[in-house]
C-alpha positions in Angstrom: 222.0 123.1 284.8 222.5 126.8 285.6 220.9 126.5 289.0 223.4 123.8 290.1 226.3 125.8 288.9 225.2 128.8 290.8 224.6 126.7 293.9 228.1 125.2 293.6 229.7 128.6 293.2 227.9 129.8 296.3 229.3 126.9 298.3 232.8 127.4 297.0 232.6 131.1 297.9 231.4 130.3 301.4 234.2 127.8 301.9 236.8 130.2 300.6 235.3 133.1 302.7 235.3 130.9 305.9 238.9 129.8 305.3 239.9 133.4 304.7 238.0 134.5 307.7 239.6 131.9 309.9 243.0 132.8 308.7 242.2 136.5 309.2 240.9 136.0 312.7 244.0 134.0 313.7 246.2 136.7 312.3 244.4 139.5 314.0 246.4 141.0 316.9 244.4 143.9 317.8 241.0 145.3 318.2 241.1 147.2 315.0 241.8 144.2 313.1 238.9 142.5 314.9 236.6 145.4 314.0 237.8 145.2 310.5 237.2 141.5 310.6 233.8 142.0 312.0 233.1 144.6 309.4 234.4 142.3 306.7 232.5 139.4 308.2 229.4 141.5 308.2 230.1 142.5 304.6 230.6 138.9 303.7 227.4 137.9 305.4 225.6 140.6 303.6 227.2 139.4 300.4 226.2 135.8 301.2 222.7 136.9 302.0 222.5 138.9 298.8 224.0 136.0 297.0 221.5 133.6 298.6 218.7 136.0 297.8 219.9 136.2 294.3 220.3 132.4 294.2 216.7 132.0 295.6 215.3 134.4 293.0 217.3 132.7 290.3 216.0 129.3 291.6 212.4 130.7 291.6 212.9 132.1 288.1 214.3 128.8 286.9 211.4 126.9 288.6 209.0 129.2 286.9 210.9 128.5 283.6 210.8 124.8 284.4 207.0 125.0 285.0 206.6 126.9 281.7 208.8 124.4 280.0 206.8 121.5 281.5 203.6 123.2 280.4 205.2 123.6 276.9 206.3 120.0 277.1 202.7 118.9 277.8 201.6 121.1 274.9 204.3 119.7 272.8 203.1 116.2 273.7 199.6 117.2 272.8 200.9 118.7 269.5 202.9 115.6 268.9 199.9 113.4 269.5 197.8 115.7 267.2 200.6 115.5 264.7 200.5 111.7 264.8 196.7 111.8 264.5 197.0 114.3 261.6 199.6 112.1 259.9 197.3 109.1 260.3 194.4 111.2 259.0 196.5 112.5 256.1 197.4 108.9 255.3 193.8 107.9 255.4 192.8 110.9 253.3 195.6 110.1 250.8 194.4 106.5 250.7 190.8 107.6 250.3 191.9 110.1 247.6 193.7 107.3 245.8 190.7 105.1 246.1 188.5 107.9 244.8 190.9 108.6 242.1 190.8 104.9 241.1 187.0 104.8 241.4 186.8 108.0 239.4 189.0 106.5 236.7 186.8 103.4 236.6 183.6 105.5 236.6 185.0 107.6 233.8 185.8 104.5 231.8 182.3 103.1 232.5 180.8 106.5 231.6 182.7 106.5 228.4 181.4 103.0 227.7 177.9 104.0 228.7 178.0 107.1 226.5 179.2 105.0 223.5 176.5 102.5 224.2 173.9 105.3 224.5 175.1 106.8 221.2 174.8 103.4 219.6 171.4 102.8 221.2 170.3 106.3 220.1 171.5 105.6 216.5 169.7 102.3 216.6 166.6 104.0 218.0 166.7 106.6 215.3 167.1 104.0 212.6 164.2 102.1 214.2 162.1 105.2 214.4 162.8 106.0 210.7 161.9 102.4 209.9 158.7 102.6 211.9 157.8 105.9 210.3 158.4 104.4 206.9 156.3 101.3 207.8 153.6 103.6 209.3 153.6 105.6 206.1 153.5 102.4 204.0 150.6 101.1 206.1 148.8 104.4 206.0 149.3 104.5 202.2 148.1 100.9 202.1 145.1 101.7 204.2 144.4 104.8 202.1 144.8 102.7 198.9 142.5 100.0 200.3 139.9 102.5 201.3 140.2 104.1 197.9 139.9 100.7 196.2 136.9 99.9 198.5 135.2 103.2 197.6 135.9 102.7 194.0 134.5 99.2 194.2 131.4 100.5 196.0 131.0 103.2 193.4 131.5 100.7 190.6 129.0 98.4 192.3 126.5 101.2 192.7 127.1 102.4 189.1 126.5 99.0 187.8 123.6 98.3 190.2 120.9 99.3 187.8 122.2 97.1 184.9 123.0 94.3 187.4 119.4 94.3 188.7 118.0 94.4 185.2 120.1 91.4 184.1 119.1 89.5 187.2 115.4 90.2 186.7 115.7 89.2 183.1 117.3 86.0 184.0 114.7 85.2 186.7 111.9 86.0 184.2 113.5 83.7 181.6 114.0 80.8 184.1 110.5 81.1 185.5 108.6 82.0 182.3 107.6 85.5 183.4 107.1 88.3 180.9 109.7 91.1 181.1 108.4 94.4 179.7 111.0 96.4 177.8 111.1 100.1 178.6 109.9 101.1 175.1 107.0 98.7 175.5 105.7 100.3 178.7 102.3 101.6 177.6 102.2 104.8 179.5 103.8 108.1 178.6 106.5 109.9 180.7 109.6 108.4 182.3 109.8 104.7 182.0 110.5 102.5 185.1 113.8 100.6 185.3 112.3 97.1 185.2 108.7 95.9 184.7 107.3 92.4 184.7 103.8 91.4 183.8 101.8 88.8 185.8 98.0 88.3 185.2 97.9 91.4 183.0 99.3 93.6 185.8 102.6 95.6 185.6 104.9 95.1 188.6 107.5 97.8 188.9 111.1 97.1 190.2 113.0 100.4 190.3 116.8 100.1 191.0 118.2 102.8 193.4 121.7 103.3 194.6 123.6 106.0 196.6 125.0 109.0 194.8 128.3 108.8 196.8 130.0 107.0 199.6 128.1 109.0 202.2 125.1 106.8 203.1 123.6 109.1 205.8 121.3 110.7 203.3 120.4 107.4 201.5 117.3 106.6 203.6 115.9 110.1 203.1 116.5 109.7 199.3 114.6 106.4 199.3 111.7 108.0 201.1 111.6 110.7 198.4 111.7 108.1 195.7 108.7 106.2 197.2 106.6 109.4 196.7 107.9 109.7 193.1 106.6 106.2 192.3 103.1 107.7 192.3 103.6 108.5 188.5 103.5 104.7 188.0 101.0 103.6 190.6 98.3 105.9 189.3 97.8 103.8 186.2 95.1 101.2 186.3 97.1 98.2 185.2 100.1 98.9 187.5 100.1 96.8 190.6 99.9 98.9 193.8 102.8 97.0 195.3 106.0 98.6 193.9 109.6 97.7 194.8 112.8 99.7 195.2 115.8 97.4 194.7 118.9 98.7 196.6 122.5 97.3 196.8 123.0 94.7 199.6 125.9 96.7 201.1 123.6 99.6 201.9 121.1 97.5 204.0 122.9 98.5 207.3 121.7 102.1 207.0 118.1 101.3 206.2 115.7 101.3 209.1 112.3 101.2 207.2 111.6 98.7 204.5 107.9 99.2 204.0 106.1 102.5 203.1 102.3 102.8 202.9 101.7 105.8 200.8 97.9 105.5 200.7 97.0 104.4 197.2 100.0 102.1 196.9 102.7 100.4 199.0 106.5 100.5 198.4 108.9 97.8 199.5 112.6 98.3 199.8 114.4 95.1 198.9 117.9 93.9 197.9 118.9 92.0 194.8 118.9 88.7 196.7 115.2 89.1 197.5 114.1 89.4 193.9 113.8 85.7 193.3 111.5 84.7 196.2 109.4 87.8 195.5 109.0 87.1 191.8 108.3 83.4 192.5 105.6 84.3 195.0 104.0 86.7 192.5 104.4 84.0 189.8 102.5 81.5 192.0 99.3 83.5 191.4 99.6 83.0 187.7 99.2 79.3 188.1 95.5 79.8 188.6 93.8 80.8 185.3 90.8 82.3 187.0 91.8 83.9 190.3 88.3 85.1 191.0 87.0 81.5 190.9 89.5 80.3 193.6 88.0 78.7 196.7 88.6 80.4 200.0 91.1 77.7 201.0 93.0 78.2 197.8 93.1 82.0 198.3 94.3 81.4 201.8 97.1 79.1 200.6 98.2 81.7 198.0 98.2 84.5 200.6 100.0 82.2 203.1 102.7 81.4 200.6 103.1 85.1 199.6 103.1 86.2 203.2 105.7 83.5 204.0 107.9 84.7 201.2 107.5 88.3 202.3 108.2 87.5 205.9 111.2 85.3 205.0 112.6 88.0 202.8 112.3 90.7 205.5 113.8 88.3 208.1 116.7 87.5 205.7 117.4 91.2 205.3 117.1 91.8 209.1 119.5 88.9 209.9 122.0 90.0 207.2 121.9 93.5 208.8 122.3 92.1 212.3 125.3 90.0 211.3 126.8 92.8 209.2 126.7 95.0 212.3 128.2 92.2 214.5 131.0 91.5 212.0 131.8 95.2 211.7 131.9 95.5 215.5 134.2 92.4 215.7 136.5 94.0 213.1 136.7 97.3 215.0 137.4 95.4 218.3 140.1 93.3 216.6 141.8 96.5 215.4 141.7 98.1 218.8 142.2 95.1 221.2 144.6 92.7 219.3 148.3 93.2 220.0 150.1 94.9 217.1 152.2 91.8 216.2 149.1 89.6 216.1 147.1 92.2 214.2 149.9 92.4 211.7 149.9 88.6 211.2 146.1 88.6 211.0 146.3 91.3 208.2 148.9 89.1 206.4 146.6 86.1 206.6 143.6 88.2 205.6 145.4 89.5 202.5 146.3 85.9 201.6 142.8 84.6 201.8 140.4 84.8 198.9 136.8 83.7 198.8 135.3 82.3 195.6 131.5 82.0 196.0 129.7 80.0 193.3 129.3 81.9 190.1 125.8 82.4 188.7 125.4 81.2 185.1 122.6 82.5 182.9 121.4 79.1 181.6 121.9 77.1 184.8 118.9 77.0 187.0 119.2 76.9 190.8 117.1 73.8 191.7 115.3 73.6 195.0 116.1 69.9 195.1 119.9 70.6 195.0 119.6 73.1 197.8 117.6 70.6 199.9 120.3 67.9 199.2 123.1 70.4 200.3 121.2 71.2 203.5 120.7 67.5 204.3 124.4 66.8 203.7 125.4 69.6 206.1 123.0 68.2 208.7 124.6 64.7 208.4 128.0 66.3 208.8 126.8 68.1 211.9 125.5 64.8 213.4 128.6 62.8 212.5 130.9 65.4 214.1 128.5 65.7 217.1 128.3 69.5 216.7 125.6 70.9 219.0 122.8 72.8 217.2 122.6 76.5 217.9 119.2 78.0 218.7 118.7 81.4 217.1 117.8 84.0 219.7 118.0 87.1 217.5 115.5 89.7 218.5 114.5 92.6 216.3 112.6 95.7 217.3 109.5 94.9 215.3 109.4 91.3 216.6 109.2 92.4 220.3 
C-alpha cells in the first residue's frame, strides 16, 4: 500500500514538473532564463533521480519487509497447523483424561468392593481358623484322652494279668480234671510260683509276667532275666524241667524269642490263649497209667501230639504277631494317606462300631465238636458264595 502511494506521488510530481517546465521554457525570452531553466531542470532531474533512488530503496525495503512477512506468514501457517494439531491433541488428551477418570472411578469402586470382600473373606478365614484350631484342640484332646484311656486299659490289663491267668488256669484244670496246686500247698520253701498244676506227680510251673509300664522296649530283656530266676523252681526234683512264662497277648509284637534253653531246664514264653492246648497236651500223658510201659508206637503218638500242640501254639503266636504288625501298618497308612474328610468319616464309623466277642463262662465247656461244626458251616458258606480259598504264604524267619 505505501509503495503504490509513493509511486503515484512520483508520477504526479513528474507530470507537474514537466508541465511547469514546459510553461517555463515557453515563457523564457532570454538566455539567462534558459540557463536558469537548465539549472532548474537539472535540479529537477536530480530531485527525480534522488526521488527514484529513494523510491527504489523504499521498494527494496518493502520487498524485504514483504519477504519477511511472507516468511512470517509461512511460520504463522506452521504455527497455525501446530496449533490445530495441539488442539486436536488437547482434545484427545482431555478425552483420554476423562476416560481415565471414569476408569479410575470404576476401579476405585471395584477396589472398594474388593477391599470389603477381602475384609469379609479375612473375617471368615479368621473364624474358620479359630474353628479349625478349636477342632484341632478338640481332636488333640480326644487323641490324648484315647491314648490315656488305652494306656490305662493296658495297665489295668497288665495289673489284672496275674489274677486273670490264675482264674483261666483254674478253669482249665476244673474242666479237664487237672490238679491245681495252691501256693500254700507248694511243698518247697521260698517264694511260691504264681500257678502250679500237677500231672503224673510232677509240678508244672506257669508264672504270669507283664510289663512294668507302657514302654515295652525293656520287656524282652526282663523276660530273659526271669527265665534265669526260674532256676529256684527247676532245681527241685518233682518240678518238670519245662517251665512257662505267661505274658499278655498285646505284648507278643515285641517278643522275638519264645524258647530259652537254660541247660537244666527249658522256658517257654506263651500267651494266655496258648494255655488250653498246652495243658491238654500235658494232660494227654496222664491218660496212660504206666508211662514206662508204653510201647514205642504209643510214645511216638504222645510225642507227636505234644509236638503238634507246641508247633501249633508257636505258629498261632507267630501268625497273630504277623497280622498285628500288618494291621498296625494299615492303620498308620490310613492315617497318613487317606484324605482328611474320609479319615474323619472313618473315625466316626470306627467310634460307632463295637465288637462283642463271645463271653467265656466258667461252667460252660468249649466243645471240640461245636468248633468243628462252626468250621464246617463256614466252609459251606464259602462254597455257596463261591468265595475262592486263600492259600497262606506267610513266611517266618525260623521257617526258612
